[in-house]
Gaussian input, Z-matrix of N, CA and C with variables (Angstrom, degrees):
# hf/3-21g

backbone

0 1
 N
 C     1     B1
 C     2     B2     1     A1
 N     3     B3     2     A2     1     D1
 C     4     B4     3     A3     2     D2
 C     5     B5     4     A4     3     D3
 N     6     B6     5     A5     4     D4
 C     7     B7     6     A6     5     D5
 C     8     B8     7     A7     6     D6
 N     9     B9     8     A8     7     D7
 C    10    B10     9     A9     8     D8
 C    11    B11    10    A10     9     D9
 N    12    B12    11    A11    10    D10
 C    13    B13    12    A12    11    D11
 C    14    B14    13    A13    12    D12
 N    15    B15    14    A14    13    D13
 C    16    B16    15    A15    14    D14
 C    17    B17    16    A16    15    D15
 N    18    B18    17    A17    16    D16
 C    19    B19    18    A18    17    D17
 C    20    B20    19    A19    18    D18
 N    21    B21    20    A20    19    D19
 C    22    B22    21    A21    20    D20
 C    23    B23    22    A22    21    D21
 N    24    B24    23    A23    22    D22
 C    25    B25    24    A24    23    D23
 C    26    B26    25    A25    24    D24
 N    27    B27    26    A26    25    D25
 C    28    B28    27    A27    26    D26
 C    29    B29    28    A28    27    D27
 N    30    B30    29    A29    28    D28
 C    31    B31    30    A30    29    D29
 C    32    B32    31    A31    30    D30
 N    33    B33    32    A32    31    D31
 C    34    B34    33    A33    32    D32
 C    35    B35    34    A34    33    D33
 N    36    B36    35    A35    34    D34
 C    37    B37    36    A36    35    D35
 C    38    B38    37    A37    36    D36
 N    39    B39    38    A38    37    D37
 C    40    B40    39    A39    38    D38
 C    41    B41    40    A40    39    D39
 N    42    B42    41    A41    40    D40
 C    43    B43    42    A42    41    D41
 C    44    B44    43    A43    42    D42
 N    45    B45    44    A44    43    D43
 C    46    B46    45    A45    44    D44
 C    47    B47    46    A46    45    D45
 N    48    B48    47    A47    46    D46
 C    49    B49    48    A48    47    D47
 C    50    B50    49    A49    48    D48
 N    51    B51    50    A50    49    D49
 C    52    B52    51    A51    50    D50
 C    53    B53    52    A52    51    D51
 N    54    B54    53    A53    52    D52
 C    55    B55    54    A54    53    D53
 C    56    B56    55    A55    54    D54
 N    57    B57    56    A56    55    D55
 C    58    B58    57    A57    56    D56
 C    59    B59    58    A58    57    D57
 N    60    B60    59    A59    58    D58
 C    61    B61    60    A60    59    D59
 C    62    B62    61    A61    60    D60
 N    63    B63    62    A62    61    D61
 C    64    B64    63    A63    62    D62
 C    65    B65    64    A64    63    D63
 N    66    B66    65    A65    64    D64
 C    67    B67    66    A66    65    D65
 C    68    B68    67    A67    66    D66
 N    69    B69    68    A68    67    D67
 C    70    B70    69    A69    68    D68
 C    71    B71    70    A70    69    D69
 N    72    B72    71    A71    70    D70
 C    73    B73    72    A72    71    D71
 C    74    B74    73    A73    72    D72
 N    75    B75    74    A74    73    D73
 C    76    B76    75    A75    74    D74
 C    77    B77    76    A76    75    D75
 N    78    B78    77    A77    76    D76
 C    79    B79    78    A78    77    D77
 C    80    B80    79    A79    78    D78
 N    81    B81    80    A80    79    D79
 C    82    B82    81    A81    80    D80
 C    83    B83    82    A82    81    D81
 N    84    B84    83    A83    82    D82
 C    85    B85    84    A84    83    D83
 C    86    B86    85    A85    84    D84
 N    87    B87    86    A86    85    D85
 C    88    B88    87    A87    86    D86
 C    89    B89    88    A88    87    D87
 N    90    B90    89    A89    88    D88
 C    91    B91    90    A90    89    D89
 C    92    B92    91    A91    90    D90
 N    93    B93    92    A92    91    D91
 C    94    B94    93    A93    92    D92
 C    95    B95    94    A94    93    D93
 N    96    B96    95    A95    94    D94
 C    97    B97    96    A96    95    D95
 C    98    B98    97    A97    96    D96
 N    99    B99    98    A98    97    D97
 C   100   B100    99    A99    98    D98
 C   101   B101   100   A100    99    D99
 N   102   B102   101   A101   100   D100
 C   103   B103   102   A102   101   D101
 C   104   B104   103   A103   102   D102
 N   105   B105   104   A104   103   D103
 C   106   B106   105   A105   104   D104
 C   107   B107   106   A106   105   D105
 N   108   B108   107   A107   106   D106
 C   109   B109   108   A108   107   D107
 C   110   B110   109   A109   108   D108
 N   111   B111   110   A110   109   D109
 C   112   B112   111   A111   110   D110
 C   113   B113   112   A112   111   D111
 N   114   B114   113   A113   112   D112
 C   115   B115   114   A114   113   D113
 C   116   B116   115   A115   114   D114
 N   117   B117   116   A116   115   D115
 C   118   B118   117   A117   116   D116
 C   119   B119   118   A118   117   D117
 N   120   B120   119   A119   118   D118
 C   121   B121   120   A120   119   D119
 C   122   B122   121   A121   120   D120
 N   123   B123   122   A122   121   D121
 C   124   B124   123   A123   122   D122
 C   125   B125   124   A124   123   D123
 N   126   B126   125   A125   124   D124
 C   127   B127   126   A126   125   D125
 C   128   B128   127   A127   126   D126
 N   129   B129   128   A128   127   D127
 C   130   B130   129   A129   128   D128
 C   131   B131   130   A130   129   D129
 N   132   B132   131   A131   130   D130
 C   133   B133   132   A132   131   D131
 C   134   B134   133   A133   132   D132
 N   135   B135   134   A134   133   D133
 C   136   B136   135   A135   134   D134
 C   137   B137   136   A136   135   D135
 N   138   B138   137   A137   136   D136
 C   139   B139   138   A138   137   D137
 C   140   B140   139   A139   138   D138
 N   141   B141   140   A140   139   D139
 C   142   B142   141   A141   140   D140
 C   143   B143   142   A142   141   D141
 N   144   B144   143   A143   142   D142
 C   145   B145   144   A144   143   D143
 C   146   B146   145   A145   144   D144
 N   147   B147   146   A146   145   D145
 C   148   B148   147   A147   146   D146
 C   149   B149   148   A148   147   D147
 N   150   B150   149   A149   148   D148
 C   151   B151   150   A150   149   D149
 C   152   B152   151   A151   150   D150
 N   153   B153   152   A152   151   D151
 C   154   B154   153   A153   152   D152
 C   155   B155   154   A154   153   D153
 N   156   B156   155   A155   154   D154
 C   157   B157   156   A156   155   D155
 C   158   B158   157   A157   156   D156
 N   159   B159   158   A158   157   D157
 C   160   B160   159   A159   158   D158
 C   161   B161   160   A160   159   D159
 N   162   B162   161   A161   160   D160
 C   163   B163   162   A162   161   D161
 C   164   B164   163   A163   162   D162
 N   165   B165   164   A164   163   D163
 C   166   B166   165   A165   164   D164
 C   167   B167   166   A166   165   D165
 N   168   B168   167   A167   166   D166
 C   169   B169   168   A168   167   D167
 C   170   B170   169   A169   168   D168
 N   171   B171   170   A170   169   D169
 C   172   B172   171   A171   170   D170
 C   173   B173   172   A172   171   D171
 N   174   B174   173   A173   172   D172
 C   175   B175   174   A174   173   D173
 C   176   B176   175   A175   174   D174
 N   177   B177   176   A176   175   D175
 C   178   B178   177   A177   176   D176
 C   179   B179   178   A178   177   D177
 N   180   B180   179   A179   178   D178
 C   181   B181   180   A180   179   D179
 C   182   B182   181   A181   180   D180
 N   183   B183   182   A182   181   D181
 C   184   B184   183   A183   182   D182
 C   185   B185   184   A184   183   D183
 N   186   B186   185   A185   184   D184
 C   187   B187   186   A186   185   D185
 C   188   B188   187   A187   186   D186
 N   189   B189   188   A188   187   D187
 C   190   B190   189   A189   188   D188
 C   191   B191   190   A190   189   D189
 N   192   B192   191   A191   190   D190
 C   193   B193   192   A192   191   D191
 C   194   B194   193   A193   192   D192
 N   195   B195   194   A194   193   D193
 C   196   B196   195   A195   194   D194
 C   197   B197   196   A196   195   D195
 N   198   B198   197   A197   196   D196
 C   199   B199   198   A198   197   D197
 C   200   B200   199   A199   198   D198
 N   201   B201   200   A200   199   D199
 C   202   B202   201   A201   200   D200
 C   203   B203   202   A202   201   D201
 N   204   B204   203   A203   202   D202
 C   205   B205   204   A204   203   D203
 C   206   B206   205   A205   204   D204
 N   207   B207   206   A206   205   D205
 C   208   B208   207   A207   206   D206
 C   209   B209   208   A208   207   D207
 N   210   B210   209   A209   208   D208
 C   211   B211   210   A210   209   D209
 C   212   B212   211   A211   210   D210
 N   213   B213   212   A212   211   D211
 C   214   B214   213   A213   212   D212
 C   215   B215   214   A214   213   D213
 N   216   B216   215   A215   214   D214
 C   217   B217   216   A216   215   D215
 C   218   B218   217   A217   216   D216
 N   219   B219   218   A218   217   D217
 C   220   B220   219   A219   218   D218
 C   221   B221   220   A220   219   D219
 N   222   B222   221   A221   220   D220
 C   223   B223   222   A222   221   D221
 C   224   B224   223   A223   222   D222
 N   225   B225   224   A224   223   D223
 C   226   B226   225   A225   224   D224
 C   227   B227   226   A226   225   D225
 N   228   B228   227   A227   226   D226
 C   229   B229   228   A228   227   D227
 C   230   B230   229   A229   228   D228
 N   231   B231   230   A230   229   D229
 C   232   B232   231   A231   230   D230
 C   233   B233   232   A232   231   D231
 N   234   B234   233   A233   232   D232
 C   235   B235   234   A234   233   D233
 C   236   B236   235   A235   234   D234
 N   237   B237   236   A236   235   D235
 C   238   B238   237   A237   236   D236
 C   239   B239   238   A238   237   D237
 N   240   B240   239   A239   238   D238
 C   241   B241   240   A240   239   D239
 C   242   B242   241   A241   240   D240
 N   243   B243   242   A242   241   D241
 C   244   B244   243   A243   242   D242
 C   245   B245   244   A244   243   D243
 N   246   B246   245   A245   244   D244
 C   247   B247   246   A246   245   D245
 C   248   B248   247   A247   246   D246

   B1=1.4455
   B2=1.5141
   B3=1.3156
   B4=1.4670
   B5=1.5141
   B6=1.3185
   B7=1.4365
   B8=1.5172
   B9=1.3249
   B10=1.4716
   B11=1.5278
   B12=1.3099
   B13=1.4786
   B14=1.5274
   B15=1.3095
   B16=1.4568
   B17=1.5274
   B18=1.3197
   B19=1.4519
   B20=1.5444
   B21=1.3062
   B22=1.4535
   B23=1.5102
   B24=1.3261
   B25=1.4771
   B26=1.5169
   B27=1.3345
   B28=1.4437
   B29=1.5241
   B30=1.3354
   B31=1.4506
   B32=1.5334
   B33=1.3100
   B34=1.4705
   B35=1.5564
   B36=1.3143
   B37=1.4715
   B38=1.5348
   B39=1.3259
   B40=1.4768
   B41=1.5343
   B42=1.3115
   B43=1.4773
   B44=1.5371
   B45=1.3268
   B46=1.4646
   B47=1.5276
   B48=1.3492
   B49=1.4486
   B50=1.5228
   B51=1.3078
   B52=1.4607
   B53=1.5169
   B54=1.2987
   B55=1.4634
   B56=1.4993
   B57=1.2704
   B58=1.4771
   B59=1.5126
   B60=1.3441
   B61=1.4511
   B62=1.5279
   B63=1.3375
   B64=1.4697
   B65=1.5028
   B66=1.3194
   B67=1.4612
   B68=1.5155
   B69=1.3435
   B70=1.4354
   B71=1.5404
   B72=1.3491
   B73=1.4472
   B74=1.5299
   B75=1.3173
   B76=1.4578
   B77=1.5369
   B78=1.3544
   B79=1.4713
   B80=1.5175
   B81=1.3286
   B82=1.4898
   B83=1.5238
   B84=1.3481
   B85=1.4535
   B86=1.5245
   B87=1.3276
   B88=1.4809
   B89=1.5347
   B90=1.3607
   B91=1.4447
   B92=1.5527
   B93=1.2989
   B94=1.4822
   B95=1.5245
   B96=1.3148
   B97=1.4351
   B98=1.5387
   B99=1.3324
   B100=1.4435
   B101=1.5422
   B102=1.3018
   B103=1.4911
   B104=1.5286
   B105=1.3293
   B106=1.4690
   B107=1.5125
   B108=1.3428
   B109=1.4397
   B110=1.5321
   B111=1.3117
   B112=1.4755
   B113=1.4887
   B114=1.3217
   B115=1.4590
   B116=1.5239
   B117=1.3038
   B118=1.4762
   B119=1.5097
   B120=1.3387
   B121=1.4500
   B122=1.5451
   B123=1.3199
   B124=1.4424
   B125=1.5150
   B126=1.3365
   B127=1.4808
   B128=1.5224
   B129=1.2924
   B130=1.4773
   B131=1.5454
   B132=1.3057
   B133=1.4587
   B134=1.5286
   B135=1.3220
   B136=1.4409
   B137=1.5095
   B138=1.3461
   B139=1.4378
   B140=1.5180
   B141=1.3356
   B142=1.4646
   B143=1.5176
   B144=1.3190
   B145=1.4636
   B146=1.5114
   B147=1.3297
   B148=1.4548
   B149=1.5345
   B150=1.3371
   B151=1.4664
   B152=1.5447
   B153=1.3276
   B154=1.4920
   B155=1.5366
   B156=1.3207
   B157=1.4661
   B158=1.5321
   B159=1.3602
   B160=1.4606
   B161=1.5303
   B162=1.3576
   B163=1.4726
   B164=1.5190
   B165=1.3413
   B166=1.4483
   B167=1.5152
   B168=1.3164
   B169=1.4575
   B170=1.5232
   B171=1.3467
   B172=1.4731
   B173=1.4920
   B174=1.3529
   B175=1.4408
   B176=1.5089
   B177=1.3636
   B178=1.4467
   B179=1.5310
   B180=1.3163
   B181=1.4400
   B182=1.5147
   B183=1.3004
   B184=1.4766
   B185=1.5281
   B186=1.3431
   B187=1.4698
   B188=1.5269
   B189=1.3061
   B190=1.4622
   B191=1.5332
   B192=1.3359
   B193=1.4561
   B194=1.5457
   B195=1.3275
   B196=1.4671
   B197=1.5228
   B198=1.3330
   B199=1.4676
   B200=1.5194
   B201=1.2989
   B202=1.4609
   B203=1.5238
   B204=1.3376
   B205=1.4894
   B206=1.5063
   B207=1.3219
   B208=1.4533
   B209=1.5286
   B210=1.3229
   B211=1.4614
   B212=1.5260
   B213=1.3487
   B214=1.4709
   B215=1.5312
   B216=1.3380
   B217=1.4654
   B218=1.5338
   B219=1.3238
   B220=1.4510
   B221=1.5284
   B222=1.3264
   B223=1.4732
   B224=1.5306
   B225=1.3223
   B226=1.4628
   B227=1.5173
   B228=1.3399
   B229=1.4619
   B230=1.5160
   B231=1.3141
   B232=1.4691
   B233=1.5228
   B234=1.3345
   B235=1.4939
   B236=1.5220
   B237=1.3192
   B238=1.4367
   B239=1.5201
   B240=1.3153
   B241=1.4771
   B242=1.5221
   B243=1.2813
   B244=1.4817
   B245=1.5121
   B246=1.3419
   B247=1.4727
   B248=1.5014
   A1=111.45
   A2=115.16
   A3=120.29
   A4=109.76
   A5=116.76
   A6=123.23
   A7=108.06
   A8=117.20
   A9=120.75
   A10=110.62
   A11=119.34
   A12=120.95
   A13=109.28
   A14=117.47
   A15=120.06
   A16=110.15
   A17=116.50
   A18=120.29
   A19=112.00
   A20=117.72
   A21=121.64
   A22=115.62
   A23=118.76
   A24=121.16
   A25=114.69
   A26=119.41
   A27=121.71
   A28=113.60
   A29=117.55
   A30=119.18
   A31=112.70
   A32=115.51
   A33=119.81
   A34=107.18
   A35=115.90
   A36=121.17
   A37=111.27
   A38=117.60
   A39=120.26
   A40=111.35
   A41=116.31
   A42=119.83
   A43=109.02
   A44=117.66
   A45=120.23
   A46=111.38
   A47=116.71
   A48=122.05
   A49=111.96
   A50=118.18
   A51=121.85
   A52=112.79
   A53=119.79
   A54=122.45
   A55=111.23
   A56=117.70
   A57=123.67
   A58=109.41
   A59=116.43
   A60=121.08
   A61=113.10
   A62=117.87
   A63=118.07
   A64=111.86
   A65=118.97
   A66=119.47
   A67=111.56
   A68=119.02
   A69=121.42
   A70=109.46
   A71=115.79
   A72=119.34
   A73=111.39
   A74=116.96
   A75=120.20
   A76=110.95
   A77=115.62
   A78=119.47
   A79=110.50
   A80=117.05
   A81=121.50
   A82=109.77
   A83=116.58
   A84=120.41
   A85=110.36
   A86=116.46
   A87=119.86
   A88=112.48
   A89=117.52
   A90=121.37
   A91=111.21
   A92=115.76
   A93=119.87
   A94=109.98
   A95=115.40
   A96=120.31
   A97=113.72
   A98=114.44
   A99=119.77
   A100=109.22
   A101=118.12
   A102=119.25
   A103=110.73
   A104=115.77
   A105=120.86
   A106=107.41
   A107=116.27
   A108=122.48
   A109=108.30
   A110=116.20
   A111=121.39
   A112=108.34
   A113=118.52
   A114=123.77
   A115=107.30
   A116=117.31
   A117=122.78
   A118=109.23
   A119=114.73
   A120=121.81
   A121=109.84
   A122=116.40
   A123=120.99
   A124=106.91
   A125=114.91
   A126=119.80
   A127=111.61
   A128=116.35
   A129=123.23
   A130=104.58
   A131=113.62
   A132=120.30
   A133=110.11
   A134=116.05
   A135=120.54
   A136=112.35
   A137=115.88
   A138=120.71
   A139=114.21
   A140=117.06
   A141=120.35
   A142=111.65
   A143=116.20
   A144=121.36
   A145=109.94
   A146=116.21
   A147=120.15
   A148=110.80
   A149=116.44
   A150=119.61
   A151=109.62
   A152=116.47
   A153=119.31
   A154=109.75
   A155=117.68
   A156=120.98
   A157=112.97
   A158=116.74
   A159=119.59
   A160=112.30
   A161=115.40
   A162=120.23
   A163=110.79
   A164=114.74
   A165=119.92
   A166=112.52
   A167=116.72
   A168=122.76
   A169=108.59
   A170=116.61
   A171=120.32
   A172=107.21
   A173=114.73
   A174=123.35
   A175=105.86
   A176=116.76
   A177=121.15
   A178=111.55
   A179=116.76
   A180=120.17
   A181=110.31
   A182=115.81
   A183=119.68
   A184=110.60
   A185=117.70
   A186=121.20
   A187=111.56
   A188=119.77
   A189=123.35
   A190=110.74
   A191=116.03
   A192=121.98
   A193=106.13
   A194=115.35
   A195=120.94
   A196=108.28
   A197=116.44
   A198=118.02
   A199=111.92
   A200=113.94
   A201=124.12
   A202=108.33
   A203=119.25
   A204=120.35
   A205=113.31
   A206=119.95
   A207=120.78
   A208=113.48
   A209=116.67
   A210=118.43
   A211=113.00
   A212=115.66
   A213=118.25
   A214=110.77
   A215=117.41
   A216=121.49
   A217=111.10
   A218=117.14
   A219=120.70
   A220=112.83
   A221=117.79
   A222=120.96
   A223=108.12
   A224=114.45
   A225=117.98
   A226=108.28
   A227=116.98
   A228=119.18
   A229=112.81
   A230=116.92
   A231=122.75
   A232=115.77
   A233=116.54
   A234=118.92
   A235=109.83
   A236=118.66
   A237=121.38
   A238=115.72
   A239=117.66
   A240=119.72
   A241=109.17
   A242=115.36
   A243=119.92
   A244=112.22
   A245=117.41
   A246=117.17
   A247=110.52
   D1=146.38
   D2=179.78
   D3=-78.33
   D4=131.41
   D5=179.45
   D6=-117.19
   D7=125.88
   D8=-176.10
   D9=-59.48
   D10=-42.41
   D11=-178.54
   D12=-63.53
   D13=-42.48
   D14=179.92
   D15=-65.50
   D16=-38.80
   D17=-178.89
   D18=-66.56
   D19=-28.18
   D20=-176.93
   D21=-98.84
   D22=-19.00
   D23=-167.62
   D24=-65.02
   D25=-30.83
   D26=-176.20
   D27=-96.48
   D28=8.32
   D29=-177.86
   D30=-85.62
   D31=145.16
   D32=171.48
   D33=-80.33
   D34=172.25
   D35=-173.96
   D36=-59.48
   D37=-46.80
   D38=-176.83
   D39=-61.71
   D40=-44.76
   D41=-179.00
   D42=-65.54
   D43=-44.20
   D44=-179.46
   D45=-64.78
   D46=-37.00
   D47=-178.61
   D48=-70.61
   D49=-35.39
   D50=-174.53
   D51=-98.88
   D52=-4.10
   D53=-177.97
   D54=-74.99
   D55=150.78
   D56=-179.80
   D57=-85.27
   D58=87.90
   D59=-173.53
   D60=-70.07
   D61=-28.31
   D62=177.10
   D63=-63.45
   D64=-34.81
   D65=177.24
   D66=-71.85
   D67=-31.65
   D68=174.86
   D69=-65.09
   D70=-46.56
   D71=177.48
   D72=-61.18
   D73=-39.23
   D74=178.54
   D75=-58.58
   D76=-42.05
   D77=179.25
   D78=-65.13
   D79=-42.91
   D80=-179.42
   D81=-62.20
   D82=-45.06
   D83=-178.63
   D84=-67.42
   D85=-41.58
   D86=-179.03
   D87=-63.87
   D88=-31.23
   D89=-176.39
   D90=-89.88
   D91=-5.72
   D92=-178.80
   D93=-65.11
   D94=136.85
   D95=178.38
   D96=-89.20
   D97=-7.11
   D98=177.88
   D99=-114.49
   D100=152.48
   D101=178.65
   D102=-61.90
   D103=142.46
   D104=177.20
   D105=-103.13
   D106=141.87
   D107=-176.27
   D108=-125.79
   D109=129.88
   D110=172.22
   D111=-102.79
   D112=130.42
   D113=176.39
   D114=-109.39
   D115=117.88
   D116=-176.78
   D117=-119.56
   D118=123.37
   D119=-179.45
   D120=-132.57
   D121=48.95
   D122=-177.57
   D123=163.43
   D124=-144.58
   D125=-177.48
   D126=-82.34
   D127=133.42
   D128=170.67
   D129=-127.20
   D130=90.92
   D131=-175.58
   D132=-112.90
   D133=148.38
   D134=175.98
   D135=58.05
   D136=-120.59
   D137=-178.59
   D138=-62.26
   D139=-32.35
   D140=176.20
   D141=-64.19
   D142=-40.07
   D143=177.85
   D144=-66.79
   D145=-43.61
   D146=179.36
   D147=-62.61
   D148=-40.98
   D149=179.27
   D150=-62.77
   D151=-43.21
   D152=178.77
   D153=-62.03
   D154=-40.18
   D155=-179.20
   D156=-67.12
   D157=-21.96
   D158=178.66
   D159=-74.38
   D160=-21.08
   D161=-176.20
   D162=-78.42
   D163=159.75
   D164=179.40
   D165=-72.76
   D166=-34.98
   D167=-177.30
   D168=-132.62
   D169=135.99
   D170=171.67
   D171=-115.11
   D172=120.96
   D173=176.81
   D174=-101.93
   D175=106.58
   D176=-173.54
   D177=-115.44
   D178=135.27
   D179=174.68
   D180=-78.11
   D181=174.60
   D182=177.10
   D183=-66.72
   D184=-19.67
   D185=-179.79
   D186=-86.19
   D187=-6.50
   D188=-174.56
   D189=-65.95
   D190=135.19
   D191=177.09
   D192=-132.12
   D193=126.78
   D194=-178.37
   D195=-113.77
   D196=143.77
   D197=177.92
   D198=-171.57
   D199=161.87
   D200=176.23
   D201=-121.28
   D202=77.12
   D203=-174.40
   D204=-64.16
   D205=-20.83
   D206=-178.15
   D207=-64.67
   D208=-20.98
   D209=-179.98
   D210=-69.06
   D211=-22.71
   D212=176.46
   D213=-73.31
   D214=-14.47
   D215=177.41
   D216=-93.64
   D217=-1.64
   D218=179.73
   D219=83.34
   D220=20.53
   D221=178.40
   D222=-114.99
   D223=162.60
   D224=177.37
   D225=-92.37
   D226=154.62
   D227=175.90
   D228=-55.86
   D229=145.14
   D230=-173.77
   D231=-55.64
   D232=-39.75
   D233=-178.99
   D234=-100.41
   D235=10.44
   D236=175.48
   D237=86.02
   D238=12.36
   D239=-179.69
   D240=-66.64
   D241=115.62
   D242=-175.65
   D243=-124.08
   D244=5.02
   D245=-178.52
   D246=-122.67

């Protein structure tokens, strides 16, 4: 199984800084044998919203706000979240 710490531990700063971490997290979540839960109690924008959407369950408070603000700039979300 893919482990995020193992995937990142041997990287130098430049590689770690420029690597697409959301796709690494997506792989870790997809390979998880247990359900993943996102708990949102505020803003989940951009990558935070995409991370929440990768989980099996989203537990959101009444204060939770979800959004993809990058679409107002004419770009697509970083991890490809389009729904």
